[in-house]
C-alpha angles and dihedrals in degrees: 000000000000111000095012115132112215117222094249092054100045116117112258124242114249091254090057098049120105121236114256094249094046125224117321115251115249112262120211119235116281112288094011127107118211109239121243110227122209128195109277097025115140112241138178122228125171090342094308126114115226145155123262110237108175148317119261132186127301096028092299125138135193118236127187112219113175105318096331129090117216128194108214139161114277089229091063094061126096129186115261091199116103114249 
C-alpha cells in the first residue's frame, strides 16, 4: 500500500475544484423571507398536503405525503398553515 493514492485523496482536476469563496447562498426574492421548516410542519407540494421530515443536501428536503417520502427542492414547498 505504500505510494498508493486512495480515491478520496487524489488531487482534483481543475474543473472539479471549488471556488475559494464557495457557492453563494440562495437569496429569497426582495421583501420575502425564506421560511424555516421544522419536523412535523404541514407543507404543500404540487397541490398535495404533506409533513416536513428533514433537510438534506443541495437545498433538498424530504416530505411525507401519505405513505411515501419525496425528496423535493426547498423552493417548491409552501406552508399549509393558514395565515
